[in-house]
Structure formats: C-alpha cells, structure tokens
MITOR-887467 format. One line per field, with one value per atom (N, C-alpha, C): z, x, y; chain. Coordinates in nm, 4 decimals. Example, Ala and Ser with C-alpha at 12.3 -4.5 7.8 and 13.67 -1.06 7.14 Angstrom:
2
zz c(0.7800/0.7800/0.7800/0.7080/0.7140/0.7870)
xx c(1.3190/1.2300/1.3200/1.2850/1.3670/1.2900)
yy c(-0.5690/-0.4500/-0.3300/-0.2250/-0.1060/0.0030)
mol c(A/A/A/A/A/A)
# end
This chain:
164
zz c(4.8634/4.7913/4.8058/4.9303/4.9614/4.8827/4.8517/4.8036/4.6675/4.5958/4.4384/4.4198/4.4967/4.4825/4.5024/4.5965/4.6042/4.4849/4.4459/4.3226/4.2038/4.1803/4.0710/4.0848/4.2193/4.2246/4.2280/4.2213/4.2038/4.0560/3.9970/3.8444/3.7760/3.8370/3.7719/3.8010/3.9205/3.9368/3.8512/3.8332/3.7224/3.5660/3.5454/3.4171/3.3968/3.5137/3.5156/3.5410/3.6140/3.6271/3.7217/3.7115/3.8409/3.9692/4.0700/4.2345/4.2326/4.1726/4.2234/4.1105/3.9915/3.9293/3.9481/4.0037/4.0578/4.2041/4.2851/4.4205/4.3736/4.2798/4.2336/4.1800/4.1139/4.0541/4.1573/4.2435/4.3549/4.4373/4.4619/4.5481/4.4821/4.3424/4.2594/4.2622/4.2427/4.2463/4.4080/4.5046/4.6146/4.6557/4.6279/4.6133/4.5625/4.4210/4.3400/4.3964/4.4602/4.5339/4.6457/4.7117/4.8569/4.8381/4.7121/4.6731/4.6045/4.5430/4.5101/4.6512/4.7126/4.7936/4.9016/4.9213/5.0243/4.9208/4.7976/4.7272/4.7203/4.7803/4.7584/4.6657/4.5948/4.4421/4.5008/4.4768/4.5039/4.4265/4.4302/4.3763/4.2430/4.2143/4.1345/4.0138/4.1016/3.9991/3.9444/4.0335/3.9717/3.8716/3.8724/3.7998/3.7021/3.7041/3.6280/3.5988/3.5095/3.4794/3.5086/3.5469/3.5782/3.7249/3.7891/3.9311/3.9646/3.8671/3.8876/3.8177/3.7578/3.7072/3.6930/3.8170/3.8619/3.7720/3.7329/3.6504/3.5335/3.4460/3.3322/3.3157/3.4476/3.4847/3.5125/3.5742/3.6122/3.4421/3.3985/3.2491/3.1827/3.1287/3.0598/3.0699/3.2360/3.3009/3.2673/3.2789/3.2569/3.1299/3.0115/2.8639/2.8449/2.8898/2.8477/2.9280/3.0270/3.0760/2.9859/2.9148/2.8669/2.9268/3.0380/3.1142/3.0941/3.0080/2.9701/2.8426/2.7200/2.5807/2.5869/2.4761/2.4241/2.4087/2.4470/2.4045/2.2566/2.2028/2.0537/1.9824/2.0338/1.9504/1.9200/2.0212/2.0068/1.8799/1.8820/1.7614/1.6199/1.6337/1.5001/1.4482/1.5584/1.5315/1.4460/1.4776/1.4072/1.2591/1.2551/1.1214/1.0263/1.0626/0.9866/0.9111/0.9430/0.8458/0.7267/0.7509/0.6097/0.5124/0.6213/0.4690/0.4225/0.4755/0.4265/0.3161/0.3698/0.2650/0.1326/0.1412/0.0293/-0.0567/0.0076/-0.0740/-0.1528/-0.0719/-0.1259/-0.2186/-0.2022/-0.3520/-0.4590/-0.4355/-0.5329/-0.6020/-0.5705/-0.6186/-0.6714/-0.6445/-0.6996/-0.8554/-0.8395/-0.9709/-1.0390/-1.0170/-1.1131/-1.1776/-1.1133/-1.1274/-1.2615/-1.2273/-1.3218/-1.4513/-1.4276/-1.5676/-1.6432/-1.5789/-1.6504/-1.7232/-1.6845/-1.7094/-1.8360/-1.8374/-1.9132/-2.0374/-2.0061/-2.1180/-2.1971/-2.1395/-2.1988/-2.2642/-2.2288/-2.3109/-2.4424/-2.4154/-2.5330/-2.6251/-2.5653/-2.6865/-2.7194/-2.6315/-2.6729/-2.5880/-2.6315/-2.7541/-2.8640/-2.9850/-3.0882/-3.1986/-3.2259/-3.3099/-3.4355/-3.5349/-3.6534/-3.7060/-3.8039/-3.8701/-4.0137/-4.0813/-4.2494/-4.2959/-4.3882/-4.4369/-4.6076/-4.6644/-4.8119/-4.8788/-5.0024/-5.0639/-5.2169/-5.3211/-5.4402/-5.5157/-5.6040/-5.6769/-5.8222/-5.9243/-6.0433/-6.0888/-6.0392/-6.1101/-6.0109/-5.9236/-5.8416/-5.6797/-5.6319/-5.4545/-5.3826/-5.3159/-5.1981/-5.0686/-5.0138/-4.8667/-4.7637/-4.6467/-4.5706/-4.4310/-4.3662/-4.2294/-4.1551/-4.0308/-3.9209/-3.7936/-3.7355/-3.5938/-3.4874/-3.3719/-3.2616/-3.1426/-3.0115/-2.8953/-2.8476/-2.8268/-2.7835/-2.6716/-2.5661/-2.4095/-2.3637/-2.4430/-2.3717/-2.2550/-2.2785/-2.1608/-2.0497/-2.0628/-1.9248/-1.8492/-1.9412/-1.8833/-1.8022/-1.8662/-1.8065/-1.6557/-1.6605/-1.5529/-1.4453/-1.5193/-1.4030/-1.3547/-1.4169/-1.3720/-1.2582/-1.2969/-1.1718/-1.0575/-1.0786/-0.9505/-0.8666/-0.9382/-0.8741/-0.8000/-0.8414/-0.8022/-0.6723/-0.6530/-0.5564/-0.4495/-0.5048/-0.4016/-0.3144/-0.3880/-0.3593/-0.2617/-0.2540/-0.2320/-0.1123/-0.0755/0.0418/0.1193/0.0578/0.1272/0.1899/0.1178/0.1959/0.3092/0.3208/0.4095/0.5333/0.5049/0.6253/0.6831/0.6159/0.6445/0.7618/0.7215/0.8036/0.9446/1.0360/1.1833/1.1929/1.1191/1.1523/1.1133/0.9757/0.9478/1.0111/1.0518/1.1526/1.2969/1.3334/1.4721/1.4547/1.3569/1.3130/1.3099/1.2431/1.2417/1.3387/1.4363/1.5462/1.6439/1.6425/1.7179/1.6700/1.5455/1.4871/1.5555)
xx c(-10.8155/-10.7762/-10.6209/-10.5522/-10.4189/-10.3393/-10.3854/-10.3164/-10.3001/-10.4290/-10.4280/-10.3315/-10.3356/-10.2251/-10.0959/-10.0596/-9.9372/-9.8908/-9.9739/-9.9291/-9.9164/-9.9848/-9.9694/-9.8207/-9.8010/-9.6770/-9.5602/-9.5464/-9.4623/-9.4529/-9.5623/-9.5589/-9.4890/-9.5416/-9.4401/-9.3023/-9.2754/-9.0907/-9.0536/-9.1497/-9.0838/-9.0747/-9.1651/-9.1659/-9.0710/-8.9993/-8.8953/-8.9304/-9.0603/-9.1043/-9.0455/-9.0193/-8.9328/-9.0209/-8.9426/-9.0161/-9.0995/-9.0518/-9.1227/-9.2842/-9.2766/-9.4034/-9.4786/-9.3948/-9.4732/-9.5798/-9.4810/-9.5525/-9.6988/-9.6736/-9.7634/-9.9174/-9.8532/-9.9729/-10.0242/-9.9537/-10.0403/-10.1154/-10.0524/-10.1430/-10.2564/-10.2866/-10.3960/-10.4905/-10.4641/-10.4825/-10.5683/-10.4981/-10.5526/-10.6692/-10.6333/-10.7427/-10.8694/-10.8279/-10.9748/-11.0392/-10.9714/-11.0201/-11.1144/-11.0510/-11.0956/-11.2472/-11.2302/-11.3302/-11.4488/-11.4234/-11.5242/-11.5932/-11.5255/-11.5431/-11.6605/-11.6101/-11.6869/-11.8190/-11.8061/-11.9498/-12.0376/-11.9790/-12.0434/-12.0596/-11.9419/-11.8950/-11.7749/-11.7985/-11.7064/-11.5588/-11.4663/-11.3180/-11.3635/-11.4311/-11.4905/-11.5768/-11.6592/-11.7688/-11.6648/-11.5733/-11.4835/-11.3863/-11.3185/-11.1985/-11.2568/-11.3716/-11.4108/-11.3448/-11.3335/-11.2385/-11.1012/-11.0524/-10.9112/-10.8840/-10.9858/-10.9669/-10.9180/-10.9268/-10.8734/-10.7519/-10.6903/-10.5630/-10.4795/-10.4410/-10.3407/-10.2242/-10.1773/-10.0399/-10.0778/-10.2031/-10.2192/-10.2551/-10.3696/-10.4027/-10.2902/-10.1754/-10.0514/-9.9934/-9.9793/-9.8981/-9.9764/-10.1014/-10.1706/-10.1739/-10.2147/-10.2005/-10.0626/-9.9715/-9.8298/-9.7982/-9.8442/-9.8406/-9.9189/-10.0514/-10.1073/-10.0739/-10.0014/-9.9518/-9.8102/-9.7737/-9.6368/-9.5291/-9.5014/-9.4155/-9.3376/-9.3878/-9.3126/-9.3646/-9.2772/-9.3155/-9.4488/-9.5146/-9.6329/-9.5769/-9.6469/-9.5822/-9.5723/-9.4725/-9.4459/-9.5758/-9.6370/-9.7455/-9.8564/-9.9023/-9.9942/-9.9730/-9.8773/-9.8480/-9.8431/-9.7498/-9.7786/-9.8926/-9.9910/-10.1073/-10.2001/-10.2007/-10.2825/-10.2483/-10.1397/-10.0542/-10.0690/-10.0498/-10.0154/-10.1227/-10.2068/-10.3472/-10.3548/-10.3617/-10.3203/-10.2581/-10.1069/-9.9856/-10.0535/-10.1094/-10.1108/-10.2485/-10.3334/-10.4646/-10.3972/-10.2940/-10.2544/-10.1745/-10.0767/-9.9948/-10.0899/-10.1821/-10.2533/-10.3404/-10.3843/-10.4642/-10.3884/-10.2459/-10.1803/-10.1115/-10.1192/-10.0515/-10.1900/-10.3070/-10.4353/-10.4505/-10.4283/-10.4251/-10.3311/-10.1956/-10.1012/-10.1293/-10.2139/-10.2474/-10.3531/-10.4282/-10.5545/-10.4921/-10.4151/-10.3632/-10.2900/-10.1888/-10.0780/-10.1796/-10.2963/-10.4045/-10.4633/-10.5052/-10.5889/-10.5128/-10.3377/-10.2550/-10.2055/-10.2556/-10.2183/-10.3320/-10.4460/-10.5483/-10.6051/-10.5357/-10.5705/-10.4672/-10.3568/-10.2272/-10.1471/-10.2087/-10.1750/-10.0208/-9.9456/-9.9335/-9.8622/-9.9222/-9.8857/-9.7546/-9.6787/-9.5594/-9.5751/-9.5611/-9.5330/-9.4286/-9.3253/-9.2221/-9.2677/-9.2053/-9.2390/-9.1228/-9.1224/-8.9732/-9.0043/-8.9218/-8.9401/-8.7995/-8.8647/-8.7375/-8.7989/-8.6903/-8.6837/-8.6043/-8.7023/-8.6444/-8.6791/-8.5773/-8.6371/-8.7164/-8.7373/-8.8316/-8.9518/-8.9621/-9.1044/-9.0539/-9.1422/-9.1222/-9.2185/-9.1390/-9.2302/-9.2075/-9.3296/-9.2953/-9.4128/-9.3643/-9.4060/-9.4156/-9.5235/-9.5764/-9.5531/-9.5178/-9.4869/-9.5711/-9.6428/-9.7081/-9.6759/-9.6778/-9.6479/-9.6606/-9.7024/-9.6878/-9.5856/-9.5390/-9.4361/-9.3813/-9.5053/-9.4791/-9.4859/-9.5339/-9.5648/-9.4617/-9.3294/-9.2453/-9.2619/-9.2658/-9.2733/-9.4358/-9.5176/-9.6749/-9.6674/-9.5922/-9.6011/-9.4999/-9.4280/-9.3207/-9.3908/-9.4670/-9.5780/-9.6597/-9.7142/-9.8471/-9.7590/-9.6318/-9.5914/-9.5601/-9.5077/-9.4507/-9.6076/-9.7143/-9.8216/-9.9065/-9.8969/-9.9394/-9.8749/-9.7143/-9.6316/-9.6594/-9.6833/-9.6941/-9.8675/-9.9521/-10.0876/-10.0702/-9.9921/-9.9629/-9.9276/-9.8042/-9.7715/-9.8246/-9.9517/-10.0453/-10.1447/-10.1885/-10.2548/-10.1687/-10.0639/-10.0058/-9.9991/-9.9824/-9.9660/-10.1304/-10.1982/-10.3387/-10.3570/-10.3627/-10.3685/-10.3081/-10.3557/-10.3078/-10.1733/-10.1167/-10.0013/-9.8873/-9.9172/-9.8128/-9.8253/-9.9292/-9.9295/-9.8768/-9.9090/-9.8264/-9.6921/-9.6271/-9.4687/-9.4392/-9.4892/-9.4753/-9.4651/-9.5642/-9.6040/-9.4752/-9.4098/-9.3003/-9.1725/-9.1513/-9.0411/-9.0347)
yy c(8.8478/8.9405/8.9647/8.9602/9.0072/8.8883/8.7997/8.6417/8.7186/8.7349/8.7800/8.8966/8.9933/9.1081/9.0636/8.9880/8.8980/8.8275/8.7476/8.6730/8.7444/8.8547/8.9601/9.0139/9.0640/9.1249/9.0292/8.9131/8.8032/8.7861/8.8093/8.7838/8.8991/9.0259/9.1430/9.1323/9.0760/9.0490/8.9528/8.8463/8.7850/8.8160/8.9083/8.9762/9.0738/9.1331/9.2366/9.3600/9.3967/9.5195/9.5756/9.7082/9.7648/9.7707/9.7479/9.7379/9.8574/9.9771/10.1223/10.0700/10.0469/10.0235/9.9119/9.8130/9.7077/9.7532/9.8289/9.8576/9.9629/10.0657/10.1414/10.0370/9.9562/9.8672/9.7865/9.7478/9.6639/9.7330/9.8503/9.9398/9.9963/10.0386/10.0472/9.9193/9.8085/9.6856/9.6646/9.6743/9.6640/9.7653/9.9001/9.9813/9.9750/9.9181/9.8700/9.7694/9.6762/9.5403/9.5767/9.6559/9.7222/9.7842/9.9045/9.9788/9.8580/9.7856/9.6854/9.6176/9.5545/9.5131/9.5766/9.7221/9.7957/9.8188/9.8129/9.8280/9.7148/9.6074/9.4844/9.3766/9.4161/9.3452/9.2833/9.1089/9.0071/9.0283/9.0042/8.9753/8.9260/8.7972/8.7338/8.8128/8.9127/8.9866/9.0761/9.1198/9.2600/9.2243/9.1254/9.1000/8.9823/8.9382/8.8331/8.6974/8.6124/8.4949/8.5543/8.6487/8.6929/8.6557/8.6603/8.6207/8.5021/8.4137/8.2748/8.2520/8.3548/8.3421/8.4983/8.4967/8.6193/8.6496/8.5389/8.5436/8.5972/8.5618/8.6134/8.7457/8.7896/8.9091/9.0188/8.9787/9.0569/9.0888/8.9970/8.9993/9.0705/9.0711/9.1828/9.2997/9.3290/9.4788/9.5264/9.4590/9.5511/9.5541/9.4588/9.4913/9.6039/9.6095/9.7289/9.8565/9.8607/9.9872/10.0227/9.8960/9.9261/9.9213/9.8353/9.8349/9.6859/9.5981/9.4976/9.4813/9.4400/9.4141/9.3145/9.3347/9.2605/9.1253/9.0060/8.8874/8.8793/8.7910/8.7806/8.7425/8.6436/8.5953/8.6903/8.7679/8.8478/8.9681/9.0297/9.1310/9.0849/8.9522/8.8712/8.8349/8.7697/8.6727/8.7927/8.9585/9.0198/9.0488/9.0606/9.0845/8.9671/8.8673/8.7344/8.7132/8.7382/8.6713/8.7603/8.8705/8.9817/8.9801/8.9509/8.8779/8.7809/8.6807/8.5502/8.5377/8.6424/8.6624/8.7147/8.8169/8.9055/8.8062/8.7071/8.6180/8.5033/8.4485/8.3512/8.4202/8.5324/8.6112/8.6511/8.6834/8.6865/8.5963/8.4468/8.3531/8.3143/8.3042/8.2794/8.3570/8.5015/8.5582/8.5174/8.5053/8.4503/8.3189/8.2244/8.1282/8.1271/8.1913/8.2186/8.2956/8.3929/8.4607/8.3489/8.2754/8.2090/8.1064/8.0313/7.9407/8.0076/8.1259/8.1994/8.2223/8.2638/8.2862/8.1339/8.0315/7.8865/7.8891/7.8859/7.8443/7.9284/8.0752/8.1414/8.1222/8.1116/8.1020/8.2512/8.3373/8.4443/8.4878/8.5835/8.6442/8.5294/8.5645/8.4759/8.5686/8.4812/8.5334/8.4715/8.5133/8.4940/8.5027/8.4077/8.4163/8.3873/8.4815/8.4835/8.4542/8.3659/8.3202/8.3440/8.4221/8.4548/8.3821/8.3161/8.2504/8.2627/8.3325/8.3640/8.2306/8.1509/8.0659/8.0827/8.0715/8.0800/8.1882/8.3136/8.4084/8.4142/8.3205/8.3218/8.3358/8.3915/8.4348/8.3272/8.2684/8.1655/8.2180/8.2161/8.2478/8.1628/8.1223/8.0461/8.1214/8.0819/8.1787/8.0649/8.0820/7.9702/8.0570/8.0428/8.0959/8.0062/8.0656/7.9751/8.0979/8.0328/8.1173/8.1379/8.2900/8.3347/8.3031/8.3282/8.3204/8.1848/8.0712/7.9559/7.8945/7.8975/7.8541/7.9500/8.0713/8.1735/8.1338/8.0979/8.0860/7.9432/7.8587/7.7611/7.7549/7.8327/7.8540/7.9598/8.0309/8.0994/8.0065/7.9459/7.8182/7.7271/7.6883/7.5769/7.6425/7.7826/7.8800/7.9158/7.9239/7.9738/7.8681/7.7147/7.5825/7.5843/7.6038/7.5691/7.6577/7.8226/7.9417/7.8718/7.8266/7.8035/7.6806/7.5870/7.4494/7.5142/7.6232/7.6642/7.7474/7.8236/7.8973/7.8286/7.6852/7.6000/7.5410/7.5294/7.4583/7.5492/7.6842/7.7967/7.8398/7.8014/7.8090/7.6906/7.5897/7.4599/7.4993/7.4184/7.4798/7.4458/7.3260/7.2766/7.3924/7.4581/7.5462/7.7009/7.7242/7.8503/7.8299/7.7217/7.6807/7.6844/7.6064/7.6237/7.7564/7.8562/7.9894/8.0573/8.0463/8.1334/8.0923/7.9963/7.9461/8.0003/8.0562/8.1371/8.2991)
mol c(A/A/A/A/A/A/A/A/A/A/A/A/A/A/A/A/A/A/A/A/A/A/A/A/A/A/A/A/A/A/A/A/A/A/A/A/A/A/A/A/A/A/A/A/A/A/A/A/A/A/A/A/A/A/A/A/A/A/A/A/A/A/A/A/A/A/A/A/A/A/A/A/A/A/A/A/A/A/A/A/A/A/A/A/A/A/A/A/A/A/A/A/A/A/A/A/A/A/A/A/A/A/A/A/A/A/A/A/A/A/A/A/A/A/A/A/A/A/A/A/A/A/A/A/A/A/A/A/A/A/A/A/A/A/A/A/A/A/A/A/A/A/A/A/A/A/A/A/A/A/A/A/A/A/A/A/A/A/A/A/A/A/A/A/A/A/A/A/A/A/A/A/A/A/A/A/A/A/A/A/A/A/A/A/A/A/A/A/A/A/A/A/A/A/A/A/A/A/A/A/A/A/A/A/A/A/A/A/A/A/A/A/A/A/A/A/A/A/A/A/A/A/A/A/A/A/A/A/A/A/A/A/A/A/A/A/A/A/A/A/A/A/A/A/A/A/A/A/A/A/A/A/A/A/A/A/A/A/A/A/A/A/A/A/A/A/A/A/A/A/A/A/A/A/A/A/A/A/A/A/A/A/A/A/A/A/A/A/A/A/A/A/A/A/A/A/A/A/A/A/A/A/A/A/A/A/A/A/A/A/A/A/A/A/A/A/A/A/A/A/A/A/A/A/A/A/A/A/A/A/A/A/A/A/A/A/A/A/A/A/A/A/A/A/A/A/A/A/A/A/A/A/A/A/A/A/A/A/A/A/A/A/A/A/A/A/A/A/A/A/A/A/A/A/A/A/A/A/A/A/A/A/A/A/A/A/A/A/A/A/A/A/A/A/A/A/A/A/A/A/A/A/A/A/A/A/A/A/A/A/A/A/A/A/A/A/A/A/A/A/A/A/A/A/A/A/A/A/A/A/A/A/A/A/A/A/A/A/A/A/A/A/A/A/A/A/A/A/A/A/A/A/A/A/A/A/A/A/A/A/A/A/A/A/A/A/A/A/A/A/A/A/A/A/A/A/A/A/A/A/A/A/A/A/A/A/A/A/A/A/A/A)
# end
C-alpha cells in the first residue's frame, strides 16, 4: 500500500504537481486505502486494474482533479471523429451532386443566332451544358476529398494525425 502511494507521489512530481497538492492527494489515497483495508477490501479490489499501474492511476487522477493538463490525445480523440464524419459526408454530398448534374446535363444554355439574308431570316439554335467544366472540377475535388477521408479513416492516417 505504501509503495503504491510512493509511486503515485513520484509520478505526480514528474508531472509537475505542486508538493502541497501531491501531499494532499497522497494522504487522501493512503486514507482511502487504509479504510478499504479496514473494511476487508484489498487494494486490488479497491483500485481495480489501476492497482497494477500506479503511474497511469496517478496521471489520470491528477488530470481529473485539474492539476495537470489532460493528455493531448484524449481531448482531440473525442472531437476528431465528428469532424472526420462531417468532412466525409460533405465530400460524398458534393460527389453525388456533381455526378447528378453531369448525368442530367443541367443547366442548359441555348444560343440563338439569327441572320437575315435576301429577305429571309434564318435562325439556328445551339444548346450546351453551361456548367460542365465546373461540374467536372467539383467531381474531381470530391473524389480527392473522399480519398483523403479514406486515408484518415485508416489506422495509419489516424496514427499520423494523433502525433501532430
């Protein structure tokens, strides 16, 4: 029991917890462990799997108390999937819209040319899709964005981003 508290205290020191706060946390932990022992509960039962990893226990307790910042990976890990889901959804939506516009050929533009020659009027109509270049660009960008999202969803992409 004392060894566990000592290991926690050295972890708090390594994490930069002030001596006063570390002493308070150590005395609270020692009192809780003594109380559990008096009730016939072993340290392993009281602490669960944390009884075998005092450094992780000390770090998580210090973070919960707000005396050390939460590890960077934990706060970003919760937010990243939402952003990634939104990015993937937006890229898929752009892909579907661009493909539908290309398939339908909308919007159409008509050019009417009239020519008067020798008393008669001739007119010719030329129709074309006005947005085709933009639709192809959107389709290409959506495909690139989806490929990037697929890379991010892979474990390799997430592992690289979590180190950033």
